[in-house]
C-alpha positions as CSV (number, residue, x, y, z in Angstrom):
1,X,-42.3,52.4,-70.5
2,X,-38.6,53.3,-70.0
3,X,-36.3,51.7,-72.5
4,X,-34.2,50.0,-69.8
5,X,-37.3,48.4,-68.2
6,X,-38.4,47.2,-71.6
7,X,-35.1,45.4,-72.0
8,X,-35.4,43.8,-68.5
9,X,-39.0,42.6,-69.2
10,X,-37.9,41.2,-72.6
11,X,-35.0,39.3,-70.9
12,X,-37.5,37.8,-68.4
13,X,-39.9,36.8,-71.1
14,X,-37.1,35.1,-73.2
15,X,-35.8,33.4,-70.1
16,X,-39.1,31.9,-69.0
17,X,-40.2,30.9,-72.5
18,X,-36.9,29.2,-73.1
19,X,-37.3,27.3,-69.8
20,X,-40.9,26.2,-70.7
21,X,-42.3,28.3,-67.9
22,X,-44.7,30.6,-69.7
23,X,-48.0,30.8,-67.9
24,X,-50.6,30.0,-70.5
25,X,-53.6,31.4,-68.6
26,X,-53.1,34.7,-70.3
27,X,-50.5,35.9,-72.7
28,X,-49.5,38.8,-70.5
29,X,-48.7,36.7,-67.4
30,X,-45.3,35.2,-66.8
31,X,-44.4,32.4,-64.4
32,X,-41.2,33.2,-62.4
33,X,-41.4,30.2,-60.1
34,X,-38.9,27.5,-59.4
35,X,-40.2,23.9,-59.0
36,X,-37.4,22.5,-57.0
37,X,-38.1,20.4,-53.9
38,X,-41.3,19.1,-55.5
39,X,-41.7,16.3,-52.9
40,X,-43.9,13.4,-54.0
41,X,-47.3,12.5,-52.6
42,X,-47.4,8.7,-52.8
43,X,-49.9,7.3,-50.3
44,X,-48.2,5.9,-47.2
45,X,-50.4,4.8,-44.3
46,X,-47.3,4.9,-42.0
47,X,-46.7,8.6,-42.4
48,X,-48.5,11.9,-42.0
49,X,-48.6,13.7,-45.4
50,X,-48.8,17.5,-45.1
51,X,-49.0,19.8,-48.2
52,X,-47.8,23.4,-48.1
53,X,-49.0,25.8,-50.7
54,X,-46.3,27.8,-52.4
55,X,-46.9,30.9,-50.2
56,X,-43.1,31.1,-50.1
57,X,-40.7,29.5,-52.5
58,X,-39.7,25.8,-52.2
59,X,-36.3,26.5,-50.6
60,X,-37.8,28.9,-48.1
61,X,-40.6,26.5,-47.3
62,X,-38.2,23.8,-46.3
63,X,-36.5,26.2,-43.9
64,X,-39.7,27.7,-42.5
65,X,-41.6,24.5,-41.8
66,X,-38.9,21.9,-41.1
67,X,-38.7,22.3,-37.3
68,X,-42.5,22.3,-37.1
69,X,-42.8,19.1,-39.1
70,X,-40.1,17.5,-37.0
71,X,-42.1,18.5,-33.9
72,X,-45.3,17.0,-35.3
73,X,-43.5,13.8,-36.2
74,X,-42.3,13.5,-32.6
75,X,-45.7,14.1,-31.1
76,X,-47.6,12.0,-33.6
77,X,-45.0,9.2,-33.5
78,X,-45.0,8.9,-37.3
79,X,-42.8,10.3,-40.0
80,X,-44.2,13.6,-41.5
81,X,-43.8,14.0,-45.2
82,X,-43.7,17.4,-46.8
83,X,-45.6,17.7,-50.1
84,X,-45.1,20.7,-52.3
85,X,-46.7,21.8,-55.6
86,X,-46.3,24.9,-57.7
87,X,-49.8,26.3,-57.5
88,X,-52.4,26.7,-54.8
89,X,-54.9,24.8,-57.0
90,X,-52.6,21.7,-57.2
91,X,-52.5,21.6,-53.4
92,X,-56.3,21.9,-53.2
93,X,-56.4,19.0,-55.6
94,X,-54.2,16.9,-53.3
95,X,-56.6,17.5,-50.4
96,X,-59.7,16.8,-52.6
97,X,-58.2,13.4,-53.7
98,X,-57.1,12.5,-50.2
99,X,-53.5,12.4,-51.3
100,X,-52.5,14.4,-48.2
101,X,-53.7,14.4,-44.6
102,X,-53.6,18.1,-44.1
103,X,-52.4,21.3,-45.8
104,X,-51.4,24.8,-45.2
105,X,-53.4,26.9,-47.7
106,X,-54.3,30.5,-48.6
107,X,-57.6,32.0,-47.4
108,X,-59.0,32.2,-50.9
109,X,-57.9,28.6,-51.7
110,X,-59.7,27.5,-48.5
111,X,-63.0,29.1,-49.7
112,X,-62.7,27.5,-53.1
113,X,-61.9,24.1,-51.6
114,X,-64.8,24.4,-49.1
115,X,-67.2,25.3,-51.9
116,X,-66.0,22.7,-54.4
117,X,-65.4,19.6,-52.2
118,X,-66.1,20.4,-48.5
119,X,-62.5,21.2,-47.4
120,X,-62.5,21.6,-43.6
121,X,-60.7,23.9,-41.2
122,X,-58.4,22.3,-38.7
123,X,-56.7,25.2,-37.0
124,X,-55.5,28.8,-37.7
125,X,-52.3,30.5,-36.6
126,X,-52.5,33.6,-34.4
127,X,-50.0,36.4,-35.1
128,X,-49.8,39.4,-32.7
129,X,-52.7,38.0,-30.8
130,X,-55.2,37.6,-33.7
131,X,-55.9,35.2,-36.6
132,X,-55.6,37.9,-39.2
133,X,-53.3,39.2,-41.8
134,X,-53.1,41.9,-44.6
135,X,-52.3,42.4,-48.2
136,X,-49.4,44.9,-48.8
137,X,-49.0,46.7,-52.1
138,X,-45.2,47.3,-52.5
139,X,-43.0,49.2,-54.9
140,X,-39.3,49.7,-55.1
141,X,-38.0,51.7,-52.2
142,X,-36.9,54.6,-54.4
143,X,-40.1,54.6,-56.5
144,X,-42.0,57.9,-56.9
145,X,-45.3,55.8,-56.8
146,X,-47.2,56.2,-53.5
147,X,-50.6,54.7,-54.2
148,X,-52.2,51.8,-56.0
149,X,-53.9,54.4,-58.3
150,X,-50.5,55.5,-59.5
151,X,-49.7,52.0,-60.6
152,X,-52.3,52.1,-63.4
153,X,-50.6,51.3,-66.7
154,X,-47.5,49.9,-64.9
155,X,-46.2,46.3,-64.5
156,X,-47.3,44.3,-61.5
157,X,-46.6,40.9,-59.9
158,X,-49.4,38.7,-58.7
159,X,-48.7,35.6,-56.6
160,X,-51.1,32.9,-57.6
161,X,-54.7,32.9,-59.1
162,X,-56.0,31.5,-55.8
163,X,-54.1,34.0,-53.6
164,X,-56.2,36.3,-51.5
165,X,-53.5,38.8,-50.5
166,X,-51.5,38.4,-53.7
167,X,-54.3,38.5,-56.3
168,X,-57.9,38.9,-55.0
169,X,-57.3,41.8,-52.6
170,X,-55.6,44.1,-55.2
171,X,-58.2,43.2,-57.8
172,X,-60.9,44.2,-55.2
173,X,-59.2,47.5,-54.5
174,X,-59.0,48.2,-58.3
175,X,-62.7,47.4,-58.7
176,X,-63.6,49.7,-55.8
177,X,-61.9,52.5,-57.7
178,X,-64.2,51.9,-60.6
179,X,-61.5,50.4,-62.7
180,X,-61.3,47.1,-64.6
181,X,-58.9,44.7,-62.8
182,X,-58.3,42.9,-66.1
183,X,-56.9,46.0,-67.9
184,X,-55.7,48.2,-65.1
185,X,-52.0,47.1,-65.4
186,X,-50.0,47.1,-68.6
187,X,-48.4,43.8,-67.8
188,X,-48.8,41.3,-64.9
189,X,-46.7,38.4,-63.7
190,X,-47.5,35.3,-61.6
191,X,-44.5,34.5,-59.4
192,X,-46.2,31.7,-57.4
193,X,-44.6,32.7,-54.1
194,X,-44.7,35.9,-52.1
195,X,-40.9,36.0,-51.5
196,X,-40.4,35.9,-55.3
197,X,-42.8,38.8,-55.7
198,X,-40.9,40.8,-53.1
199,X,-37.7,40.0,-55.0
200,X,-39.2,41.0,-58.3
201,X,-40.1,44.4,-56.9
202,X,-36.7,44.8,-55.1
203,X,-34.8,44.1,-58.3
204,X,-37.2,46.3,-60.3
205,X,-38.4,43.5,-62.6
206,X,-41.9,45.0,-62.0
207,X,-43.2,48.4,-60.8
208,X,-45.3,46.9,-58.0
209,X,-46.7,43.7,-56.4
210,X,-49.3,42.6,-53.8
211,X,-47.8,40.4,-51.1
212,X,-48.8,38.6,-47.9
213,X,-48.1,40.8,-44.8
214,X,-47.0,37.7,-42.9
215,X,-44.3,36.9,-45.4
216,X,-43.1,40.5,-45.9
217,X,-42.9,41.1,-42.1
218,X,-41.1,37.8,-41.5
219,X,-38.6,38.4,-44.2
220,X,-38.1,42.0,-43.1
221,X,-37.3,40.7,-39.5
222,X,-35.1,37.8,-40.5
223,X,-33.6,38.5,-43.9
224,X,-34.3,42.0,-45.2
225,X,-32.1,41.8,-48.3
226,X,-35.1,42.4,-50.5
227,X,-37.7,43.9,-48.2
228,X,-35.3,46.7,-47.4
229,X,-35.4,47.6,-51.1
230,X,-39.2,47.9,-51.2
231,X,-41.7,50.1,-49.5
232,X,-45.3,49.5,-48.6
233,X,-47.7,52.0,-50.2
234,X,-51.0,50.4,-49.2
235,X,-52.2,48.1,-46.5
236,X,-55.5,46.3,-46.8
237,X,-58.1,45.8,-44.1
238,X,-57.5,42.6,-42.0
239,X,-58.5,39.2,-43.5
240,X,-58.9,35.7,-42.0
241,X,-55.4,34.2,-41.8
242,X,-54.3,31.3,-44.1
243,X,-55.5,28.2,-42.3
244,X,-54.5,24.6,-41.9
245,X,-57.1,22.4,-43.6
246,X,-58.0,18.8,-44.0
247,X,-60.2,16.7,-46.2
248,X,-63.7,16.0,-45.0
249,X,-63.0,12.3,-45.4
250,X,-60.0,12.2,-43.1
251,X,-60.0,9.7,-40.2
252,X,-61.7,11.4,-37.3
253,X,-59.2,10.1,-34.8
254,X,-56.3,11.4,-36.8
255,X,-58.0,14.7,-37.2
256,X,-58.6,15.2,-33.5
257,X,-55.0,14.0,-32.5
258,X,-53.4,16.5,-35.0
259,X,-55.8,19.3,-33.9
260,X,-55.0,18.7,-30.2
261,X,-51.2,18.8,-30.8
262,X,-51.5,22.1,-32.8
263,X,-53.7,23.8,-30.3
264,X,-51.4,22.8,-27.4
265,X,-48.2,23.5,-29.2
266,X,-47.6,26.9,-27.6
267,X,-47.9,25.3,-24.1
268,X,-44.9,23.0,-24.8
269,X,-41.4,24.5,-24.3
270,X,-40.0,23.1,-27.6
271,X,-43.2,23.9,-29.4
272,X,-43.2,27.5,-28.2
273,X,-39.6,27.9,-29.3
274,X,-40.5,26.7,-32.8
275,X,-43.5,29.0,-33.0
276,X,-41.5,32.0,-31.8
277,X,-38.9,31.4,-34.6
278,X,-41.6,31.6,-37.3
279,X,-43.4,34.5,-35.6
280,X,-46.6,32.7,-34.7
281,X,-48.1,33.1,-31.2
282,X,-50.2,29.9,-31.2
283,X,-52.7,27.9,-33.2
284,X,-56.3,28.3,-32.3
285,X,-59.8,26.9,-33.2
286,X,-61.0,28.1,-36.6
287,X,-64.3,29.6,-37.5
288,X,-65.5,29.7,-41.1
289,X,-67.0,33.1,-40.6
290,X,-63.4,34.4,-40.3
291,X,-63.3,34.3,-44.1
292,X,-66.6,36.1,-44.9
293,X,-64.8,39.3,-46.0
294,X,-62.8,37.3,-48.5
295,X,-66.0,35.8,-49.9
296,X,-67.5,39.3,-50.2
297,X,-64.4,40.5,-52.1
298,X,-64.6,37.5,-54.4
299,X,-68.2,38.4,-55.3
300,X,-67.3,42.1,-56.0
301,X,-64.5,41.1,-58.3
302,X,-66.6,38.5,-60.0
303,X,-69.4,41.1,-60.6
304,X,-66.8,43.6,-61.9
305,X,-65.5,41.1,-64.4
306,X,-69.0,40.4,-65.7
307,X,-69.7,44.1,-66.0
308,X,-66.6,44.7,-68.0
309,X,-67.1,41.9,-70.4
């Protein structure tokens, strides 16, 4: 590794250790997240509690979802409370314990939640006419690296252990190359949000990262400070888009009212304006089979891990 990059990585490690943010899952993984805006989840029957997984960082989440939550509050005629947590697993736990009424989660987090406690689909967003998205492998804009294969032995940013586009998809691609996902990279980081992964690559904290196409495309269109300093070297096949989910124990009347508002949002002038701002065409009915390809990837990666033990 280049001496200057070694100094940068050492500085990051010292910073996160000093702040008590070292990810203990593996000694080679570092947590670069910021836990600000960690809104509480105390039960309140007079409000609608919606959790948002940290697909983007807390500050960005507030900006991205505020108008939508205000709209839902108006239509539901109750206050809507945003609930945030650092990891996708923590949001799944909130749904499992009925501490929130609904949640925006990642595709892989949905599969895990459905398998573990019967998490249910409520609706899915459509972008460019379809409920699908991609995983982008990105590197610094001036990097000589042009393929995932060339990232072997380099440093890499993952998003979250339950992220499809930011963790499972690149591991699947590595396994398909006949490589071991656990040892392919020299060092890996968990950033716990896709915008932080983009920033880590742009600022050359890591050699590459896997990010959600929806986040990269949105940031590139609205605030390209960091995306403009990265380049996409690989685009995955399409996956079922991150859905809105609910607990299987939610009140049926609340479930149907919320679903109806979401499915009709694009037909309402104010709702359409909000959706346009966040680059969503509409919300549509969700079908569990949309996530079968993610399930298949999960099995391949699991089998690869067992083989390499």
